[in-house]
N, C-alpha and C positions, 0 to 999 in steps of 0.2 A: 268535256264536262267533268266537274270535280265534286268530290264528296266532302261534306263538312258537318259539323255538329254545332248546334246552338246551345249556349250555356248561360243560365241565369247567374247573377252576381255571386251568390253563395256557392256556386259550383265551379267558379273559376279557380280551380286548384290543380296542383301538379298531378294528383291521382286521376282527375277527370280528363286532363290533357292526355295522359297516358292511355286512359280508356278510349278516347277518341282515336288516337294513333293505332291502338291495337285493333280497333274495329275497321281500320282502313281509311280513316279520314285524313285529309291533307290540310283542311282549313277550319277555322273557328269563327263563329258569329257570337259576339258577346253582348249580353245585357248588362250595362253598368248601373242601372237603376235598381235599388233595393226594394222591389215591389212588395215582397212578402216577409221582410224582416227575418229571413233565414229559416222559414218554415220548411220542414223536410217533406219529401215526397212530391207528387204532382201539385203545383200551385193550385190553391182553391179556385174553382171557377164559379162559385156562387158570388156573383159580383154585386149582390144587393147589400154589401157591407163595405165598410172602409177597409182597404187592403193594407194600409200602413201610412207612415209619415213620409212625405216627399221632402227630402233634405236638399237645400239649394247649394250651388257653387262648391260642390265637394272636390277635394283634391284629386279624386280619381279621374277627373276630366282634364287635368293638366297635361302638358306635353310630357313631362318627366314621368308621370304615372302611366301614361299610355305606352311610352317606350319601354318601361319596366315590365308592363303586362305583356307586351308584344315579345319581349325577350324570353319571358317564361314559356310562351307558346313555341317560339323558335327553338328553344333548348330541347323541346320534346319533338321536334321535327314537324311542327305545324305552322301555318301562316295565319295571320290575323286579317280576316277578310272584311269584317263589317262590325259596326256597333249598331245595336237595335234599340232605338227609341231614346229621345232626350228625357231628362228627369222632368216630371210635371212641375216641380218647384222652380225650374229654370225657364219655363215658357208659358206659365198659366195665363199671363196677361197677353201673350201673343195669341193664344187660343181664344181668350175672352175679350180681346180688344180693350184691355184695361189700361190704367194709368201708367203701368210700368212696361208697356209694350216696347217702346223704343230702347229702354235700358236693357230689357231682356233680349231683344234682337241683337244688340251689340255683344252680349255674352254668348249667344248662339254663334255669332260670327267668329268669336275667338275659339270656341270649341271646334268649329269646322277647320279653322287654321291649324289648331293643335293636332287634330286628327290627320290632316293632310301632311303636316310636317313629320308626323310619326310614321308615315307610309301606310296608313290604313285607308283602303280605297273607297269604302261605302259607309254611309250613315243611313239606316232605315228609320222611318218615323211614321207615326199614325196621327194624323191631324183630326182630332176628335175631342168632343167634350165629355161624352159618356164613356168612351173607351170600349174595351171588350167587356160586355156585360150580359148577364142573363143565363149563362151556361150553368148547368147542374151536373155534377159527377154521378153517374149511375153505372151499375154493372151490366151493361147491355151490349158490349162488343163481344166478339167471338169468345166462347168459353166462359162467359160471365166476367170478362175483363172490365175494370172500371174505366170509364171514358167520359168525356165532356159531351153533354147533350143540350139541345136548345128546343124548347117547346113553349110557345108563347102562352098557351093556356095553362100549363103546369109549372112554369118557372116562377121566379120571385116577382113580387108586386113592382110595377113600374112607378116607383116613387120619384119625385123630383130630386135633383142633386142639391145637397146642402151647400150654402155659401162656405167658401174656404176649402172646397174639394174640387178636384179635376181628375179625370181618369181613375176614379175610385180611390184616390189618395188625398189625404189632408195636407195642404201646404200652409194654412194659417188657421190655428184652432180658435183664435179670437173672433173669426168670422163665421162661427158655426151656427149662428141664429139666422133663420130664414133660408130661402132657397134661391138658386140661380134661376132667373127668369127664362122662359122658353126662348130658344134660338133656332131660327129657320135654317134650312139648307142653303138658301141664297146668301144669308149673312155669313155662313161658314165658308162658302166659296169665295166671298169677297176677302175674308181674312186669309184664306189660303193664297189667294192671288198676291196680296201684300207680302206675305211670308216668302213666297217663291221669287218674286221680282227683286226682293232685297237680298235674299240669301244665295240664290243660284249663282250670281256673279262672283261672290266670295268663294263658293264651292269650286267654280271653274278655275279660279286663280290658285286654289289650294290643291287641285287635282283630286277632288272628292266628288262622288256621286251621291246625291240625296235621293233616297228610294222610298216612295210612298206605299204604305200598306193599305189595302182596301178595307172597308168597314166590316167588322166581325162582331156580332152577326150583321149580315147585309140587309138590314131593315131600312125603310125610308126615314124612320125616326126611332130613337130609343129614349125612354124616360122623358119625352117631351122635347128632345133636342135633335135637330136635323143632322143628317149624315151627308157624306160626300160621295164616296164610290161604293154604292150599293147595287150597281149593275155594271157589267163588263165594259160597256161603251163609255162609261164615265171616266175610266182610266185615260182615255184619249183626251178628255177635257183637261185633265191634270197636265199632260204632256204639252198641250197646246198653249198653256198659260205662258210658259217660257221655254220655247224649243231649244234644247241644249242637251249634250251628253250628260251633264251634271243634274238634269231633271229626269229622274228615272223611277223605276217601279220595284218595290219589294213584292215579288210575285207569289202570292199565296194561293196555291192550287185549291186547297180545301175551301177557302172563303169564296173564291171565284165559282167553284162548283155549287156552293150553297145558294148562289144568286138565282133568281127566277128566270132571267132572260139569258139568251146566248147559248153557245156550244163551246165547251171548254177547249176543244182542239182548235176551233177557229179563233178563240181568244188568245191562246198561246201563239198561234201563227201571226195574228195581227200585231202583237206587241214584240215578239222575239225578232221578227223580220225588220222591225224598226231599230233594233239594237237598244231597246228601251228597258230591258230587264236587268236589274242589278244582281239579285240572287233570288233563289226560289225556295219557298216553303213547300216541301214535297210531302204532302199528307193527303189522306183520302177521307171521304165522308159518304154517308148514305142519307138521302133526302135533301130537301131544300127548305129555305125559310118559308113558313115559320116553324118547321118541325124537321130537325135533322140530328144526326149524331156522328161524332168522329169515330173512325174505325181503324183497324189495322190497315197498313198500306196496301195489302193485296186483296182486300175484301170489299172495297167501296164501289161507288158508281163510276169512278174514273178508271179507265184502262191506262195504268201508269206507264206501261211500255209504249203504247201509242203516243202518250203525251211526250215521252222522251224523244221519240222519233221526230216529232214536230220541232222540238228544240234543236235537235241535231240537224234537221233539214235547213234550218235558218242559221246554222253555224254559231249557236250560243255556246260559249265556253266558260260559263260561270259556275258558281257553287250551288249545290243542292243540299239543304239540311232537312231533317225530319220535322223540325219545329216542335211539335209534340205528338204524342201517340198514346194509345191505351196502356194502362199499367198492367203488368203481368203478375200473376199470383206467385210470389216468392219473397225472399228476404230483401231483395233490392228491386222493387217494382219499376222504378224509373229507369234504372240502368238496363234491366232486362228488356223493357219495352223499346228503349233506344237501340240496344244491340240487335234486336229482331229487325227493326226498321232499317238500320244501317247495313245489316247483312243483305237484306233484299235489295237495297239501293246500290250497294257495291256490285252485286252480281248484275243487276239491270244496266248500270252504267257501263260495266265492262262489255256486255253484249252489244249495246247500242254504239258505244265508242268505236268498236271494232267492226261494225257492219260496213 
């Protein structure tokens, strides 16, 4: 089992690669989507606003750009493990079952081929209309650290999504009048089935695993739009659509713990023994929907050592990343929070790997 760091696009820099290496990481998970247009600090989690502009068909998805980015990581002693999320501008009609769906599916296929050719093994994705929404940053983690919280009664108003937006990002400003009509979970499952049946064979040929993230927050609906994986057993439904090593899971421990059903250790066991886990978001939480908060890795409801032992029992040998963590009170709150999480993870993995 290996230690990695997830980096948003504005943090894909030499200094941050060196930071990851200094903290003991061997792998990087990269977000190529410019969600926040370079905003410093922890990305805003008040998702009741437009996060930015989704730009289509950017050069960064080309084979040449992927190889160049991979070389930058390799030069600092790191491996490029995964890309997390497609750009909303590149697949909004795949999600919406719109007129450009077929055209956008062909573009996604080319992205998958480019990723495979570049030797990057995993693409994570979140098949969702509303995306990650409703979190509010509050100073409620240990010692008053600022962290993401979700409380349905105290969070932002669940307004419908304006036309021209998906995943809280604008892809066409001329469609800003009116709102996306409600979409049921059943409709979304049908769209996911089409997506997987068409893309998984391409991923198999390219040697890439497509890894599905569960819904965060794991509510049955958000802003009037249905969700897919808001309970642990629904991950199996994703896998059963197209049984294949290339149809995998982006296994977020925090999100799975937030769900109202299931036992996190049984959930880890069920999916890791199927070899279905692509990589792991190793983060901790207190509470469950509709009221929870993200916390430091060692203070939440999950016994993280026990969780690692289940992965080890089932011979999982993939990468664990902090995903995100509370900010620490200093001049570099993101780096300090990540350094704390990575130090804990480095020690825990060393213990479990050697047991």
